[in-house]
N, C-alpha and C positions, 0 to 999 in steps of 0.2 A: 504493500500500500504506500502511495506517495506520502511522504512526510513522516513515516514511521508507523510501527505496528499499533502503538497505543491510540493514535488518532483514528484508527479504523474501528475502535470499540465504541459502542453507544454509551451515553451518560457522561458524567463529569470526569475529566482526566486532569489531574494535578499531582505534583510530587513535591509537597512542601517540606522544608527543613523545620527544625524545632522552633525557630524564631519567626516563621513566616506568618503573615496575617491571614485570617480566614477569608475565603471568597465571599463576595456580597451574597446576601440571602434574598429570597423571593424573586429570583430571576425568572421571567416568563418566556423569554425567547426560546424558540424550538431548536435553535442552534446558535452557538457563539464561539469565538476564538480570540485570544489575546496573544500577540507575538511581538518580539523585538524586531523592528524593521531593519536594523543594521545587521545583526548577527543571523537573523532568520529563526532564532529559537522560539518555539511555541511554549509559552508559559503556562497556559491552561486552555482547555477547550470543553465543549459540550456538543456531542453529535457533529463533530467537525466536518465530516464528509456527507452528511445528510443532504440529499438532493431536493432543493426547494425552488419555487419560482423566485427569481432575483429582483423583479421589478426594475426600477431605473438604476439600481446599482450596477446593472450590466453596461450602462453607459461608460463606466470606467474602462472596460475592455474595448468598447467602441473608440474611445479617445486614445487609448494606448496604441490601438491599431492604425487609426486614420490620421491622427494629429501630425505625425512626422511626415506625412505624404503631401500636405498642402501648405502653401506659402501663406503665412498669417497676414501678410500685407495685401494679398490678392483681393480683387473686387469681383464679385459674381452677381449677375442678374438672375433672379429666381424665375424659373419657368413654371407655368401653371402645373405641369405634370409632376414637378418635384414636391408638390404639396398634396398629392393624392395618396390614398392608401393609409392615411392616419387612422388609427383605431378610435372608435367612439369614446369620448371622454378623455382623450389624451391631454396631458399637460402641454401647453403651448407657450412660446415666448411672444408670438404675434407677428410672424413673418408674413409679408404680403407679396403676391406674385408681381412680376414685371417691375420690381424695384431692385436697386443695387445694395449689396451688403459686403462688408469686409469679412474675410474669413475669421479674424479674431473676434468680431462681434458675434458671429454665429457660434463660436466656441463659448462665449460668455452666455449665450442663450442656452447652450447645452448644460453647462455647469451650474449656473445660477438658477435658471427657471426650469431646468430639466425639460427643455422644450423638445418634444418629439418632432416638431416641424423643423427645428434647426438640425436635428439628427438626419432627417430625410434629405434635406438640401445638401448637407455635407456628404452623405452617402452617395447621392447622385453625382456630385463633383468627383467622387472617388471611383466612379465607374458604374454605379447602380447599386440597388439594394442587395440583389443576389450576390454580386461580387464582394460587396462589403461583408455580408454575413459569412461567406466562405473564408475571407481573410481573417475575420474575427475568430472563427473556429480554428484556423491554422495557428493563429497567435495563441489561443488558449492551449492548444496542444504543445506549442513550443515552451510555454510557461509551465507545463506539466499539470495544467488545471483539468484533470480528467473527469471531474464531476460535471463539467459544463457542456451543455448542448445548446448551441445558438440557433434561434429561429428568426428573431427580429433584431435589428441593430439598436433599438431604443429600449428594450426591456418590456415592451407591451406584452401582456400575457398571451401565450399561444401554447397549444398542446405540445408537450415534449420539451419546452424551454425550461431548463433548470440550471442551477449552479449550487454552490455550497459556501459556507462560511470560510472554509479553507481556500477555495478558489477565488472568492471575492477579495480575500486578503492578498493573494498573489497578484491580482490585477492592480490593487492599490499600490503595492510595493513597486511593481514594474512602472506604473504610471508616474509615480513621484520621482523617478530617475530622470524624467524629462522636465527641465525647468519650466517650460510653457505649461505643461499639465499642472505642475505644482502651483504656478502663479494663478491659473484660472480657478482651480478648486479652492484657493484661499481668498478669492475676491469676494467681498461682502456685498457690494452693490455697484451698479454701473448704469450708464445711460445707453439705451438701445435705440437704433434708428427707427423712426416712425414714418408716417405717410408724408407726402408732399402736399402742402397747403395750396389749394387750387387758386386762391386769390393772390398770394404772394409768390408762388412758385418755390418757396423755401421748404426745406425738409425739416421736420421736427424730430423730437426724440422723447422717450419716456423712461422713467426709472425702473430698474429691475433689482430685486434683492435676492440674495442666496437663501434658499429654503432650508438650509442646514441650521437647525436651532441651536447647535453647540458652537457654531462659528462666531467668534467674538465674545462668547460667554465662558467656554471652558478654557482654563489657562493652558497656553501652548498649543491649542488646536490648530492644525494646518488645513484640514478638510476631512474626507474627500467627497463622498456622495451618499445621498439618502435616496429612498425609494418607497413607493406605496402603490399597491394595486389590491383589488379585492382578493385575489388568490394568494398573493405574496404577503399580504398584511404589511406591516411596517418593517423595513429593512434598512440598515445603516452600516457603512464602513467609515471609520474615522482614523485619523493619524494625529498624534500629538507629540510634541518634543519638549523635554525639560532637562536642563543640565547636561545637554549633549546626548541624551537617550531618546531614541525615536521608538514609539510604541504604535502598533496597529491593532485595531479592534474591529470585529464584525459581529453584529447581532442581527439575527433573522427572525422575522415573524413573531413579534411580541403581541401581547393582548390588546394594547392600545397604541395610538400614534405617539403619544408623549413618552411612553415607557421605553421605546427604542432608544431615545436619547438619554433618559435617566439611567438605563441599564448599561449603555455604552460608557457613560461618564463614570459610573460606579466601577466598571471593569477596568477602565483606564486608571482610576485612582488606585485600585488594587494592584495593577501591574507596575506602576511606578514605585509603590511601597514594597512589592514582593519580588521585583526583578532579580535581586541578588540573594534572595532567600528561598528560591525554589529551584529544583532541577528541571530542565526542559523535558517536556513529554513528547516532543516531536520537533520537526523543523520545516521551514518553508522551502519548497523546491526552488532550484535555481533555473533561470532562463536558459534554455538549451540553444537559443539562436545567438548569433554573433552580436546583435544589438542589445543593449541594456545590461551589460555585464558589470558596469560601474556601480558603486554603492550610492545611495541617495545623498544628495548634498544638503547642507543645512540651510543655505540661503537660496531663495528662488530668484530667477532672472526677473528684472523689473517688467511689469506688464501694465503700462500706464493706460488709464481709461480717459479718453478725450472728454473735455468738459462740454463740448458742443459737437453736433453732427453736421458736417458740411452739406451744403445744398446739393441736390441731385445733379449729377453731371452726366454728359453723354455716356452711354453704357459701352463697356468693352464687349468683345465677343463672349458668348456663353461659356466657351471652353476656356479653362485656365491652365497655363503651362505648368507642368509638374515642377514642384519645388525641389531643391537639393535636400537630401535626407537630413533630418535634425539629429544632432548627436544626442549618441546616447549620453458693522456686522449686523448686518441687519437681522433682526429676529424674523423668523418665517411668518409671512402674513397668512398664508394658507398652505396646507399640505398639498402634495401632488394630487391631482385629480384621481379618483378611483377609476380603474379601468377594468374592462373584461380581461375576466381572467385572460608563345614563340618557339619552336624546334621540337624534335622528337621527344626529348625529356619533358618539355612543357606539355605536349599532347598526352604523354603517359600520365603525368601528374593530374591533368584535368580529368582524364578518364577515371583514375582512381578516386578523385573527389566526387565525380558524378555517381560512381558505384556506391561509395559510402553514403551519399545523400539518399540514394534510392533505397539502400538497406535500412537507413534510419526511418524513412517514410513508411516502409513496410512494417517496421516494428511499431510505429505509431498507429498504423491501421489495425494491427493485431491487438494492440493495447485497447484502442477505442472499441473494437468489436467485443473484446472480453468484458469491457466495462459496461457497454450498452446492454449486454445480456443480463447484467446484474441490476440494471436500473429499475425494472418493475418491482423486484423484491425490496430494493432499498427504499423505493417510494412508499411501499406498503408499510415498511418498518418505521419510516419517518412520519407516517400519518398524513401524507399529502393527498391532494385531490382537488378537483375543481369545485369551488364554492359558488354560491349564488352571486349573480352580478348585482352590484349596488353602487350608487354614487354617493359621494360625500362632499 
């Protein structure tokens, strides 16, 4: 089992020393995990590999996959077809067709407002929904996130779309290695481009606020992503840093919306107090791809938010040139909307590399096949299932 044998067991997994503080009581999450984001040591967990609907926390994987592919300064005119196929009740930032948007504004729409409309536009810029979903699944495989099956890029509930507290923590850890990802997820509020005033021809803007209720409230919190759907309940992955120690926490499917934040904060408090007083019960798997091998940095790259949005200008072509690869607090006003569920030697070396890559791909396929065969049993054990659709 990825991460270690203990993480495959159901129930609470913790190995306290004699002076370790007790875990928080009355935790209602159906799955949770606390880990050191630098060393990768898992300090404690509960049903770490239980496969559950991830809701918008899956946007962390979307961002980790797509963000390095697009130039943040590029401007894109939104086509009507890019806003089709949004699930009923989806959370939206308010993108309008036939208007221009900078890529960095679209990413703020993803991270702050959890906008499915922003996800769909970025996915189309990346080559389409299906291509993006396939890339996300490949990225999950490279991160050894073997509990994750991607169906939608935005986390909207679909049959078979699952992840786990372990995998979501992997996505957060990988994403935070990208300074842009880190800057976006830590942004508390911003101005988002609005419509063009017909009378003046000037383009307005409106404020958006991060729906993460711990951002700006919990000491040292960096981000990263919250989520809510009818089937997933309330889910949250957070990262906090104190005295040079980076902790990651994921809590999935608590009994109420507020509890996911209360329980995440309590687990972070415990983690900072217990980090040197417990033995690890597992570890976070490492990224098997060449990108993302560096440890998270303490300081994010500046991500300035413009005070004003410039007037609409003549639009560039819809297609945006591919960007070079990127190296590797406002209180929430409303929760996310409820949603339905050269030479001979060189040629020989290239051939050997290709063969090795093919063998690795075959191993991944065999791993996924074995894992998928276990999914129904795991889902029954975890008590998942489609619940009634409701809005909130």
